[in-house]
RONUKOL-787568 format. One line per 2 residues: number of its first residue (from 1); their letters; for each residue x, y, z of N, C-alpha, C. Coordinates in nm, 2 decimals. Atoms other than C-alpha are relative to their C-alpha. Layout:
// residues N
NUM	a	X,Y,Z,X,Y,Z,X,Y,Z ~ ... $
// end
This chain:
// residues 172
1	mr	0.13,0.01,0.05,-6.97,-6.55,1.49,0.01,-0.05,-0.14 ~ 0.00,0.05,0.14,-7.04,-6.76,1.18,-0.11,0.06,-0.07 $
3	ik	0.11,-0.05,0.09,-7.24,-6.64,0.89,-0.06,-0.12,-0.07 ~ 0.07,0.11,0.07,-7.50,-6.88,0.76,-0.07,0.06,-0.12 $
5	pa	0.06,-0.05,0.12,-7.65,-6.85,0.42,-0.15,0.02,0.02 ~ 0.14,-0.03,-0.01,-7.99,-6.69,0.39,-0.07,-0.04,-0.12 $
7	ig	0.08,0.03,0.12,-8.27,-6.75,0.15,0.03,0.09,-0.11 ~ -0.03,-0.08,0.12,-8.19,-6.62,-0.19,0.15,0.01,-0.02 $
9	gk	-0.14,0.00,0.02,-7.82,-6.68,-0.15,0.08,0.11,0.07 ~ -0.07,-0.11,-0.07,-7.73,-6.36,0.05,0.03,-0.05,0.15 $
11	pc	-0.04,0.03,-0.14,-7.54,-6.42,0.38,-0.06,0.10,0.10 ~ 0.05,-0.09,-0.11,-7.69,-6.28,0.71,0.07,-0.05,0.13 $
13	pr	-0.07,0.04,-0.13,-7.52,-6.27,1.06,-0.10,-0.07,0.09 ~ 0.08,0.08,-0.10,-7.64,-6.51,1.33,-0.03,0.10,0.12 $
15	af	0.04,-0.08,-0.11,-7.82,-6.34,1.62,0.06,-0.05,0.13 ~ -0.05,0.04,-0.13,-7.72,-6.35,1.99,-0.09,-0.12,0.05 $
17	tl	0.08,0.11,-0.06,-7.82,-6.67,2.17,-0.05,0.04,0.13 ~ 0.06,-0.02,-0.13,-8.02,-6.68,2.48,0.11,0.00,0.11 $
19	ie	-0.11,0.01,-0.10,-7.71,-6.79,2.68,0.08,0.13,0.00 ~ -0.08,-0.12,0.01,-7.51,-6.49,2.56,-0.08,0.12,0.07 $
21	li	0.08,-0.11,-0.07,-7.79,-6.25,2.67,-0.01,-0.02,0.15 ~ 0.00,0.02,-0.15,-7.82,-6.41,3.01,0.13,0.03,0.06 $
23	lv	-0.14,-0.03,-0.05,-7.44,-6.38,3.06,0.02,0.15,0.01 ~ -0.01,-0.15,0.00,-7.45,-6.01,2.97,-0.08,0.06,0.12 $
25	mt	0.08,-0.05,-0.10,-7.74,-5.95,3.20,0.05,-0.03,0.14 ~ -0.06,0.04,-0.13,-7.57,-6.14,3.49,0.12,0.10,0.03 $
27	ll	-0.11,-0.09,-0.03,-7.26,-5.92,3.45,-0.05,0.14,0.04 ~ 0.06,-0.13,-0.04,-7.47,-5.60,3.46,-0.06,0.00,0.14 $
29	vi	0.06,0.01,-0.14,-7.65,-5.72,3.78,0.12,0.00,0.10 ~ -0.11,0.00,-0.10,-7.32,-5.80,3.95,0.07,0.13,0.01 $
31	tt	-0.06,-0.13,0.00,-7.16,-5.47,3.85,-0.09,0.10,0.07 ~ 0.09,-0.09,-0.07,-7.47,-5.28,3.97,0.00,-0.02,0.15 $
33	al	0.00,0.04,-0.14,-7.46,-5.47,4.30,0.13,0.05,0.07 ~ -0.12,-0.05,-0.05,-7.10,-5.37,4.35,0.01,0.15,0.01 $
35	va	-0.01,-0.15,0.00,-7.13,-5.00,4.26,-0.11,0.07,0.08 ~ 0.11,-0.07,-0.06,-7.47,-4.92,4.41,0.03,0.05,0.15 $
37	pg	-0.03,-0.06,-0.14,-7.35,-4.89,4.78,0.08,0.12,0.00 ~ -0.09,-0.12,0.01,-7.08,-4.65,4.69,-0.07,0.12,-0.05 $
39	la	0.08,-0.11,0.05,-7.32,-4.44,4.49,-0.10,0.05,0.10 ~ 0.09,-0.04,-0.11,-7.57,-4.43,4.78,0.07,0.09,0.09 $
41	gf	-0.08,-0.09,-0.09,-7.30,-4.28,5.00,0.03,0.13,-0.07 ~ -0.03,-0.12,0.08,-7.21,-4.03,4.73,-0.13,0.09,0.00 $
43	fr	0.12,-0.08,0.01,-7.57,-3.91,4.70,-0.04,0.05,0.14 ~ 0.02,-0.05,-0.13,-7.61,-3.89,5.08,0.09,0.12,0.03 $
45	gr	-0.10,-0.11,-0.02,-7.30,-3.67,5.09,-0.05,0.12,-0.07 ~ 0.04,-0.12,0.09,-7.44,-3.45,4.81,-0.12,0.06,0.07 $
47	tl	0.11,-0.06,-0.07,-7.76,-3.40,5.02,0.05,0.10,0.10 ~ -0.05,-0.09,-0.10,-7.56,-3.25,5.30,0.07,0.12,-0.06 $
49	ds	-0.06,-0.11,0.07,-7.35,-3.04,5.07,-0.10,0.10,-0.06 ~ 0.10,-0.09,0.06,-7.65,-2.91,4.88,-0.08,0.08,0.11 $
51	ga	0.07,-0.07,-0.11,-7.83,-2.83,5.21,0.08,0.11,0.06 ~ -0.09,-0.11,-0.05,-7.53,-2.63,5.33,0.01,0.11,-0.10 $
53	ee	-0.01,-0.11,0.10,-7.51,-2.44,5.00,-0.13,0.08,0.00 ~ 0.13,-0.07,-0.01,-7.89,-2.36,5.02,0.00,0.09,0.12 $
55	ll	0.00,-0.08,-0.12,-7.84,-2.23,5.37,0.09,0.12,-0.01 ~ -0.09,-0.11,0.02,-7.54,-2.02,5.27,-0.06,0.10,-0.10 $
57	al	0.07,-0.09,0.09,-7.74,-1.88,4.98,-0.11,0.08,0.07 ~ 0.10,-0.07,-0.07,-8.02,-1.79,5.22,0.06,0.11,0.09 $
59	th	-0.07,-0.10,-0.08,-7.77,-1.60,5.44,0.04,0.12,-0.10 ~ -0.04,-0.10,0.09,-7.65,-1.41,5.13,-0.13,0.08,-0.04 $
61	ag	0.13,-0.07,0.04,-8.02,-1.33,5.03,-0.04,0.09,0.12 ~ 0.04,-0.08,-0.11,-8.09,-1.20,5.38,0.09,0.12,0.02 $
63	qs	-0.10,-0.12,-0.01,-7.78,-0.98,5.39,-0.03,0.10,-0.12 ~ 0.03,-0.09,0.11,-7.86,-0.84,5.04,-0.13,0.07,0.02 $
65	ra	0.13,-0.06,-0.02,-8.22,-0.78,5.13,0.01,0.11,0.11 ~ -0.02,-0.10,-0.10,-8.12,-0.59,5.45,0.06,0.12,-0.05 $
67	vs	-0.06,-0.11,0.05,-7.89,-0.37,5.26,-0.09,0.08,-0.10 ~ 0.09,-0.07,0.10,-8.13,-0.30,4.97,-0.12,0.07,0.05 $
69	qg	0.12,-0.06,-0.06,-8.43,-0.23,5.19,0.03,0.10,0.11 ~ -0.04,-0.09,-0.11,-8.24,-0.05,5.46,-0.08,-0.04,0.13 $
71	ep	0.07,0.06,-0.12,-8.42,-0.27,5.72,0.07,-0.12,0.05 ~ -0.06,0.13,-0.05,-8.29,-0.54,5.95,-0.08,-0.12,-0.04 $
73	il	0.07,0.13,0.04,-8.37,-0.89,5.83,0.05,-0.11,0.09 ~ -0.03,0.11,-0.09,-8.38,-1.20,6.05,0.00,-0.13,-0.08 $
75	lw	0.00,0.14,0.05,-8.28,-1.55,5.94,-0.03,-0.09,0.12 ~ 0.04,0.08,-0.11,-8.47,-1.77,6.18,0.03,-0.15,-0.02 $
77	vd	-0.04,0.15,0.01,-8.38,-2.14,6.25,-0.09,-0.07,0.10 ~ 0.09,0.08,-0.08,-8.64,-2.39,6.37,0.05,-0.15,-0.01 $
79	sg	-0.06,0.13,0.00,-8.46,-2.71,6.47,-0.11,-0.11,0.01 ~ 0.11,0.10,-0.01,-8.79,-2.89,6.55,-0.06,-0.03,-0.13 $
81	rn	0.06,0.03,0.13,-8.93,-2.85,6.20,0.11,-0.02,-0.11 ~ -0.11,0.00,0.10,-8.59,-2.86,6.02,-0.02,0.10,-0.11 $
83	ac	0.03,-0.11,0.10,-8.67,-2.53,5.85,0.07,0.13,0.05 ~ -0.05,-0.13,-0.03,-8.53,-2.18,5.84,-0.06,0.10,-0.10 $
85	gl	0.06,-0.09,0.09,-8.64,-1.86,5.67,0.05,0.14,0.03 ~ -0.04,-0.14,-0.01,-8.60,-1.49,5.62,-0.13,0.08,0.02 $
87	ve	0.12,-0.09,-0.02,-8.84,-1.22,5.75,0.06,0.14,0.05 ~ -0.04,-0.13,-0.06,-8.82,-0.85,5.83,-0.01,0.00,0.15 $
89	et	0.01,-0.01,-0.15,-8.75,-0.77,6.19,-0.12,0.06,0.05 ~ 0.13,-0.07,-0.03,-9.04,-0.53,6.20,-0.08,0.00,-0.12 $
91	pp	0.07,0.01,0.13,-9.27,-0.64,5.92,-0.12,0.10,0.00 ~ 0.12,-0.09,0.01,-9.54,-0.40,5.79,-0.13,-0.07,0.04 $
93	qg	0.12,0.06,-0.04,-9.89,-0.45,5.90,-0.05,-0.09,-0.11 ~ 0.04,0.09,0.10,-10.03,-0.75,5.72,0.11,-0.11,-0.03 $
95	gd	-0.10,0.10,0.02,-9.70,-0.94,5.73,0.11,0.04,-0.10 ~ -0.11,-0.03,0.09,-9.38,-0.95,5.53,-0.03,-0.08,-0.13 $
97	pk	0.03,0.07,0.13,-9.47,-1.02,5.16,0.12,-0.07,-0.06 ~ -0.12,0.07,0.06,-9.11,-1.12,5.08,0.06,-0.10,0.09 $
99	av	-0.05,0.10,-0.09,-9.08,-1.37,5.37,0.03,-0.13,-0.08 ~ -0.05,0.12,0.07,-8.90,-1.69,5.26,0.01,-0.11,0.11 $
101	tl	-0.02,0.12,-0.09,-8.91,-2.04,5.42,0.07,-0.11,-0.08 ~ -0.08,0.11,0.06,-8.66,-2.31,5.34,-0.02,-0.13,0.09 $
103	dl	0.01,0.13,-0.06,-8.76,-2.67,5.44,0.11,-0.09,-0.04 ~ -0.12,0.09,0.03,-8.45,-2.89,5.46,-0.05,-0.13,-0.05 $
105	ed	0.04,0.13,0.05,-8.45,-3.22,5.28,0.00,-0.10,0.12 ~ 0.01,0.11,-0.11,-8.54,-3.54,5.48,0.14,-0.05,0.03 $
107	gl	-0.13,0.05,-0.05,-8.25,-3.66,5.69,0.09,0.11,0.04 ~ -0.08,-0.11,-0.05,-8.10,-3.32,5.75,-0.05,0.07,0.12 $
109	qi	0.04,-0.06,-0.13,-8.10,-3.16,6.09,0.08,0.13,0.01 ~ -0.07,-0.13,-0.01,-8.02,-2.79,6.15,-0.01,0.04,0.15 $
111	qa	0.00,-0.05,-0.14,-7.92,-2.63,6.48,0.09,0.12,0.01 ~ -0.08,-0.12,-0.03,-7.80,-2.29,6.59,0.10,-0.03,0.11 $
113	ad	-0.10,0.02,-0.10,-7.48,-2.31,6.79,0.06,0.13,0.05 ~ -0.07,-0.12,-0.06,-7.27,-2.07,7.00,-0.10,0.10,0.04 $
115	ls	0.10,-0.10,-0.05,-7.56,-1.91,7.17,0.03,0.05,0.14 ~ -0.05,-0.05,-0.13,-7.35,-1.80,7.47,-0.03,0.14,0.02 $
117	rt	0.03,-0.14,-0.01,-7.42,-1.44,7.40,-0.15,0.01,0.02 ~ 0.15,-0.03,0.00,-7.77,-1.28,7.45,-0.05,-0.02,-0.14 $
119	pv	0.04,0.03,0.13,-7.93,-1.44,7.15,-0.10,0.09,-0.06 ~ 0.11,-0.07,0.07,-8.13,-1.27,6.88,-0.10,-0.11,-0.03 $
121	tl	0.10,0.10,0.02,-8.46,-1.44,6.85,-0.12,0.06,-0.07 ~ 0.12,-0.03,0.07,-8.78,-1.44,6.65,-0.10,-0.09,0.07 $
123	gn	0.08,0.09,-0.09,-9.05,-1.56,6.89,0.09,-0.07,0.10 ~ -0.10,0.07,-0.09,-8.86,-1.83,7.07,0.10,-0.07,-0.08 $
125	lp	-0.09,0.06,0.09,-8.65,-1.93,6.77,0.13,0.08,-0.01 ~ -0.12,-0.07,0.02,-8.28,-1.84,6.74,0.00,0.06,-0.14 $
127	ai	-0.01,-0.06,0.13,-8.21,-1.60,6.46,0.13,0.08,-0.02 ~ -0.12,-0.08,0.04,-7.93,-1.43,6.27,-0.06,0.14,-0.05 $
129	rf	0.05,-0.13,0.03,-7.99,-1.05,6.24,0.10,0.07,-0.09 ~ -0.08,-0.07,0.09,-7.85,-0.88,5.93,-0.04,0.15,0.01 $
131	sp	0.03,-0.14,-0.02,-7.83,-0.51,5.98,0.00,0.07,-0.14 ~ 0.01,-0.07,0.12,-7.90,-0.25,5.71,0.14,0.03,-0.06 $
133	gg	-0.14,-0.02,0.05,-7.52,-0.19,5.68,0.06,-0.12,-0.06 ~ -0.05,0.12,0.06,-7.47,-0.55,5.57,0.08,-0.09,0.10 $
135	ti	-0.08,0.08,-0.10,-7.30,-0.67,5.89,-0.10,-0.09,0.08 ~ 0.08,0.10,-0.08,-7.42,-0.95,6.12,0.00,0.05,0.14 $
137	de	0.01,-0.04,-0.14,-7.54,-0.85,6.47,0.09,-0.08,0.09 ~ -0.10,0.07,-0.09,-7.29,-0.94,6.74,-0.07,-0.11,0.09 $
139	ns	0.07,0.09,-0.08,-7.56,-1.13,6.93,-0.06,-0.12,-0.08 ~ 0.04,0.11,0.09,-7.64,-1.36,6.63,0.08,-0.12,0.03 $
141	pq	-0.08,0.12,-0.01,-7.54,-1.72,6.64,0.13,0.00,-0.09 ~ -0.12,-0.01,0.08,-7.18,-1.75,6.53,0.01,-0.12,-0.10 $
143	sl	-0.01,0.11,0.10,-7.24,-2.09,6.36,-0.13,-0.07,0.01 ~ 0.11,0.09,0.01,-7.51,-2.32,6.24,0.05,-0.14,-0.04 $
145	rl	-0.04,0.14,0.02,-7.47,-2.70,6.24,-0.10,-0.07,-0.08 ~ 0.08,0.08,0.09,-7.61,-2.91,5.96,0.05,-0.14,0.00 $
147	td	-0.04,0.14,-0.02,-7.61,-3.29,6.02,-0.10,-0.08,-0.08 ~ 0.08,0.09,0.08,-7.73,-3.57,5.79,-0.03,-0.12,0.08 $
149	at	0.05,0.12,-0.07,-7.88,-3.91,5.88,0.12,-0.09,0.05 ~ -0.12,0.08,-0.03,-7.53,-4.07,5.89,0.08,0.06,0.11 $
151	gs	-0.08,-0.07,-0.11,-7.40,-3.82,6.15,0.11,0.09,-0.06 ~ -0.10,-0.09,0.06,-7.18,-3.63,5.90,-0.05,0.15,0.03 $
153	tl	0.04,-0.13,-0.04,-7.18,-3.26,5.99,0.08,0.11,-0.09 ~ -0.06,-0.12,0.06,-7.11,-2.93,5.80,-0.04,0.12,0.09 $
155	wl	0.02,-0.12,-0.08,-7.09,-2.59,5.97,-0.01,0.12,-0.08 ~ 0.00,-0.13,0.05,-7.19,-2.25,5.86,0.06,0.09,0.11 $
157	ve	-0.07,-0.07,-0.10,-6.95,-2.03,6.05,0.02,0.15,-0.04 ~ -0.01,-0.14,0.03,-6.95,-1.65,6.08,0.15,0.03,-0.03 $
159	sa	-0.13,-0.04,0.04,-6.65,-1.50,5.90,0.06,0.10,0.10 ~ -0.07,-0.08,-0.10,-6.39,-1.30,6.10,-0.05,0.15,-0.01 $
161	nh	0.04,-0.15,0.02,-6.51,-0.96,5.95,-0.15,0.02,0.03 ~ 0.15,-0.01,-0.03,-6.88,-1.03,6.05,-0.08,0.05,-0.12 $
163	mg	0.07,-0.04,0.12,-6.98,-0.98,5.69,-0.07,-0.11,-0.07 ~ 0.07,0.12,0.06,-7.11,-1.33,5.62,0.04,-0.13,0.07 $
165	ye	-0.03,0.14,-0.05,-7.09,-1.70,5.68,0.07,-0.08,-0.11 ~ -0.07,0.09,0.09,-6.88,-1.97,5.52,-0.02,-0.14,0.04 $
167	ir	0.02,0.14,-0.03,-6.92,-2.35,5.50,0.14,-0.06,0.04 ~ -0.12,0.07,-0.05,-6.66,-2.55,5.70,-0.04,-0.14,0.05 $
169	va	0.02,0.14,-0.04,-6.61,-2.91,5.79,0.00,0.00,0.16 ~ -0.01,0.00,-0.15,-6.53,-2.82,6.16,-0.04,0.14,0.04 $
171	nq	0.04,-0.13,-0.05,-6.66,-2.54,6.38,0.12,0.07,0.06 ~ -0.12,-0.07,-0.05,-6.34,-2.34,6.41,0.01,0.14,-0.06 $
// end
């Protein structure tokens, strides 16, 4: 960059030319075009991970609520609406004021799996039953499958001690 004399004898730096600005903008566009597809996959994967973590947090909340209230709590799963929630098994008259509903993000699908036993249900929806002792009812689904739009799947699988669920990549 050359310095040209300014009025009054003081030198001032020359500004960027239009060609230089166009070259920089072109490099930014090319870089963005190369990086964007990889970032889109990253954010899709994060949606599945965050959905599984929200679902796991809901199981912890249901278990804690069952223990603290001394009442069985049901975590229901509605595959048709892509939603789940917590409610007392026998709510007081007027409904459960502490009922919670979690609507999953667009593109996520939830399904209760391993319903080979006599399933616990709320209406016609499969449900996990948390007992007042903190354990999971033996007739509750052993796993929940969470799938995103690309077909990637994460599982919430009942732990061996029947005290909770954990996130796994495979249903094992």
